[in-house]
Backbone as numpy.savetxt, mean C-alpha at the origin, in Angstrom:
# Nx Ny Nz CAx CAy CAz Cx Cy Cz
23.22 20.52 7.75 21.78 20.53 8.11 21.10 19.33 8.14
20.11 19.27 9.28 19.32 18.03 9.68 18.28 18.08 8.40
18.27 16.61 7.96 16.98 16.31 6.90 15.94 16.37 7.50
14.68 17.03 6.78 13.54 17.05 7.02 12.84 15.83 7.18
11.83 15.78 7.53 11.04 14.28 7.85 10.76 13.82 6.17
10.28 15.13 5.15 9.83 14.36 4.13 11.14 13.93 3.06
12.58 14.28 3.43 13.89 14.00 2.83 13.83 12.78 3.24
13.62 12.27 4.87 13.80 11.13 5.06 13.17 10.23 4.66
11.77 10.17 4.30 10.77 9.30 3.71 11.41 8.99 2.43
11.62 10.11 1.63 12.09 9.75 0.32 13.27 8.49 0.24
14.45 9.31 1.11 15.83 8.05 1.24 15.45 6.99 1.46
14.20 6.60 2.64 14.10 5.46 2.86 13.34 4.67 1.77
12.33 5.52 1.25 11.69 4.86 -0.26 12.72 4.52 -1.27
13.80 5.39 -1.52 14.64 4.87 -2.76 15.48 3.41 -2.07
15.88 3.53 -0.49 16.62 2.68 -0.24 15.78 1.07 -0.41
14.35 1.38 -0.14 13.68 0.04 -0.16 13.52 -0.26 -1.66
13.12 0.73 -2.46 13.05 0.53 -3.93 13.95 -0.52 -4.77
15.17 0.08 -4.06 16.27 -0.94 -4.87 16.11 -2.48 -4.42
15.51 -3.04 -3.21 15.49 -4.18 -2.92 14.12 -4.79 -3.38
13.11 -4.13 -3.33 11.82 -4.49 -3.57 11.24 -4.30 -4.79
11.11 -5.44 -5.43 10.91 -5.89 -6.97 9.34 -6.67 -6.89
8.66 -6.05 -8.05 7.38 -6.99 -7.94 7.35 -7.52 -9.03
6.96 -9.06 -9.16 7.05 -9.73 -10.55 5.44 -10.16 -10.69
5.22 -10.92 -11.96 4.02 -11.37 -12.57 3.41 -12.22 -11.52
4.04 -13.24 -10.77 3.45 -13.99 -9.89 3.41 -13.25 -8.36
4.37 -12.62 -8.23 4.06 -11.83 -6.74 4.47 -10.41 -6.86
3.28 -9.67 -7.44 3.25 -8.13 -7.49 3.75 -7.65 -6.29
4.13 -6.08 -6.35 4.30 -5.26 -5.44 3.01 -4.63 -4.79
2.77 -4.48 -3.85 1.90 -3.83 -2.94 2.29 -2.41 -2.31
2.21 -1.49 -3.35 3.00 -0.28 -2.54 1.66 0.86 -2.01
2.58 1.40 -1.24 1.46 2.15 -0.31 1.90 3.77 -0.65
1.10 4.78 -0.75 1.20 6.39 -0.44 0.78 6.82 0.70
1.40 7.44 1.41 0.42 8.30 2.57 0.71 9.62 2.26
-0.51 10.01 2.51 -0.59 11.69 2.35 -1.07 12.00 3.91
-1.09 13.58 4.24 -1.88 13.93 5.11 -3.07 13.54 5.38
-3.84 13.69 4.44 -5.23 13.53 3.92 -5.88 12.19 3.79
-4.86 11.59 2.95 -5.41 10.25 2.43 -4.85 9.21 2.40
-4.66 7.82 2.13 -3.79 6.89 2.00 -4.34 6.11 0.70
-3.27 5.47 0.07 -3.55 4.98 -1.76 -2.31 3.76 -1.29
-3.12 2.60 -2.61 -2.89 1.13 -2.28 -2.62 0.91 -3.92
-1.71 0.22 -4.05 -1.55 -0.20 -5.68 -0.76 -1.61 -5.42
-1.41 -2.43 -6.23 -0.83 -3.56 -6.85 0.08 -3.93 -7.96
1.28 -3.73 -8.20 1.90 -3.38 -9.40 3.06 -4.45 -9.61
2.81 -4.58 -10.97 3.75 -5.69 -11.59 4.79 -5.19 -12.23
5.91 -5.21 -11.73 7.35 -4.28 -12.05 7.97 -4.71 -13.52
7.56 -5.86 -13.85 8.19 -6.46 -15.03 7.54 -5.81 -16.37
6.08 -5.89 -15.85 5.41 -5.37 -16.98 4.88 -3.59 -17.01
5.41 -3.13 -15.82 4.80 -1.77 -15.67 3.45 -1.43 -15.58
2.96 -2.69 -14.90 1.22 -2.00 -15.02 0.78 -2.04 -13.59
-0.19 -1.34 -13.30 -1.00 -1.40 -12.11 -2.16 -2.44 -12.18
-2.29 -3.25 -11.23 -3.19 -4.40 -11.41 -4.09 -4.25 -10.57
-4.13 -3.69 -9.36 -5.23 -3.28 -8.59 -4.91 -2.02 -8.04
-6.11 -1.11 -7.78 -5.82 0.06 -6.71 -6.86 0.27 -5.83
-6.86 1.18 -4.99 -7.71 1.37 -3.75 -7.03 2.87 -2.98
-8.23 3.63 -2.54 -7.56 4.65 -1.81 -8.94 5.08 -1.08
-8.52 6.04 0.04 -9.53 6.49 0.53 -10.58 7.35 0.05
-10.37 7.53 -1.37 -11.00 8.43 -1.99 -12.11 7.66 -2.93
-11.88 6.64 -2.93 -12.76 5.64 -3.30 -14.22 5.72 -2.79
-15.69 5.64 -3.40 -16.63 5.25 -2.90 -16.78 4.34 -2.14
-16.36 2.93 -2.68 -16.49 1.74 -2.28 -15.68 1.59 -0.74
-14.72 2.36 -0.44 -14.01 2.41 0.77 -14.92 2.75 1.94
-16.04 3.54 1.60 -16.99 3.80 2.59 -16.62 4.23 3.74
-15.54 5.50 3.75 -15.05 6.20 4.75 -15.29 7.86 4.64
-15.35 8.23 5.68 -15.90 9.76 5.87 -14.66 10.79 5.75
-13.61 10.24 6.72 -12.48 10.71 7.13 -11.34 9.81 6.22
-10.23 10.21 6.15 -9.63 9.31 4.98 -8.14 9.19 5.66
-7.82 10.23 6.87 -6.61 10.44 7.36 -6.33 9.43 8.91
-7.32 8.54 9.17 -7.20 7.74 10.19 -6.79 6.38 9.87
-6.74 5.46 11.13 -6.49 4.01 10.96 -7.57 3.22 10.46
-8.74 3.69 10.65 -9.89 2.83 10.27 -9.91 3.19 8.92
-10.02 4.11 8.36 -9.53 4.26 6.84 -8.66 3.48 6.41
-7.55 3.57 6.68 -6.60 2.72 6.26 -7.25 1.21 6.27
-7.44 0.85 7.39 -8.00 -0.55 7.41 -9.08 -0.81 6.41
-9.85 -0.22 5.98 -10.90 -0.22 5.07 -10.29 -0.35 3.47
-9.32 0.47 3.31 -8.69 0.51 2.14 -7.61 -0.96 1.90
-7.10 -1.30 3.21 -6.66 -2.48 3.07 -7.34 -3.87 2.80
-8.52 -3.68 3.10 -9.76 -4.72 2.96 -10.17 -4.57 1.45
-10.28 -3.40 0.92 -10.78 -3.02 -0.38 -9.48 -3.80 -1.30
-8.49 -3.29 -1.08 -7.37 -3.55 -1.93 -7.09 -5.07 -1.90
-7.39 -5.65 -0.94 -7.00 -7.46 -0.70 -8.27 -8.24 -1.74
-9.44 -7.42 -1.53 -10.67 -7.80 -2.63 -10.63 -8.07 -3.79
-9.77 -6.78 -4.26 -9.81 -6.16 -5.68 -8.60 -7.17 -6.07
-7.71 -7.57 -5.26 -6.49 -8.18 -5.77 -6.77 -9.82 -5.73
-7.44 -10.42 -4.88 -8.33 -11.53 -5.12 -9.01 -11.76 -6.22
-9.82 -10.65 -6.48 -10.74 -10.94 -7.56 -9.75 -11.21 -9.16
-8.45 -10.65 -8.86 -7.75 -11.10 -10.09 -6.56 -11.98 -10.04
-7.01 -13.16 -9.06 -6.69 -14.32 -8.55 -4.81 -13.69 -8.40
-4.70 -12.89 -7.56 -3.39 -12.20 -6.72 -3.64 -12.42 -5.32
-2.63 -13.69 -4.59 -2.81 -13.73 -3.32 -1.46 -13.50 -2.87
-0.48 -13.48 -3.36 0.81 -13.44 -2.82 1.30 -12.02 -3.20
2.06 -11.13 -2.57 2.40 -9.75 -2.62 3.66 -9.53 -2.01
4.51 -8.63 -2.78 5.63 -8.26 -1.92 5.29 -6.64 -1.50
5.65 -6.15 -0.40 4.96 -5.20 0.68 5.97 -3.96 0.61
5.42 -2.86 -0.28 6.38 -1.75 -0.05 5.90 -0.60 0.28
6.19 -0.23 1.94 5.70 0.67 2.74 5.94 1.91 2.18
6.73 2.06 0.99 6.84 3.55 0.36 7.75 4.55 1.35
8.70 3.85 2.22 9.57 4.86 3.09 8.77 5.41 4.12
7.46 5.14 4.38 6.91 5.00 5.81 7.41 3.91 6.78
7.43 4.54 8.08 7.66 3.74 8.91 6.53 2.60 9.24
7.02 1.61 9.52 5.36 0.15 9.55 4.92 0.96 11.09
4.07 1.50 10.99 3.26 2.03 12.13 2.07 3.02 12.13
1.10 2.63 12.51 0.03 3.68 12.67 -0.80 3.30 11.40
-0.99 4.32 10.48 -2.31 3.88 9.34 -1.48 3.32 8.18
0.08 2.69 7.85 0.57 2.09 7.38 0.49 0.55 7.55
0.68 0.40 9.09 0.40 -0.97 9.96 -1.35 -1.58 9.63
-1.89 -0.53 10.07 -3.22 -0.96 9.78 -3.78 -1.37 8.61
-3.30 -0.81 7.38 -3.52 -1.24 5.96 -2.74 -2.42 6.17
-1.88 -2.58 6.24 -1.14 -4.05 5.74 -2.06 -4.89 6.87
-2.21 -4.89 8.05 -2.78 -5.95 8.90 -4.38 -6.50 7.99
-4.89 -5.35 7.63 -6.30 -5.76 7.17 -6.01 -6.35 5.86
-4.99 -6.10 4.91 -4.83 -6.37 3.98 -4.40 -8.27 3.93
-3.80 -8.47 4.89 -3.57 -9.80 5.62 -4.89 -10.55 5.89
-5.41 -9.85 6.58 -6.96 -10.34 7.17 -7.94 -10.53 5.80
-7.67 -9.65 4.71 -8.67 -9.84 3.86 -7.96 -11.21 2.72
-6.75 -11.83 3.34 -6.32 -12.67 2.41 -5.11 -12.80 1.51
-4.41 -11.68 1.71 -2.95 -11.31 0.86 -2.04 -12.02 1.82
-1.25 -12.31 1.09 0.38 -13.12 1.81 1.21 -12.09 1.77
2.09 -11.68 2.59 3.29 -11.04 2.44 3.71 -10.86 4.05
């Protein structure tokens, strides 16, 4: 039987997570994309802590619709600001099993423009 889109995403995510690890010096920028919103977290996997987080649900993001590329770009800028305020400039990008396209790419590009290196 053919795998559903959700199963394919889950498989890609587990395959990527085996290789991508965040450290204290270079934490992991993890992305979760739902149909309605997009979420980003900067995670230190050695300490199992979230260092910074942003989503389209945040009032600081200033978006009215959470499911478009402009909203994802706003979240990318916001997560870059929050990471820079905690002296984090380099991260490892974890696209969460999603393809690097559309909202995921918009968030990543905006985070790069905000000063994060990955």
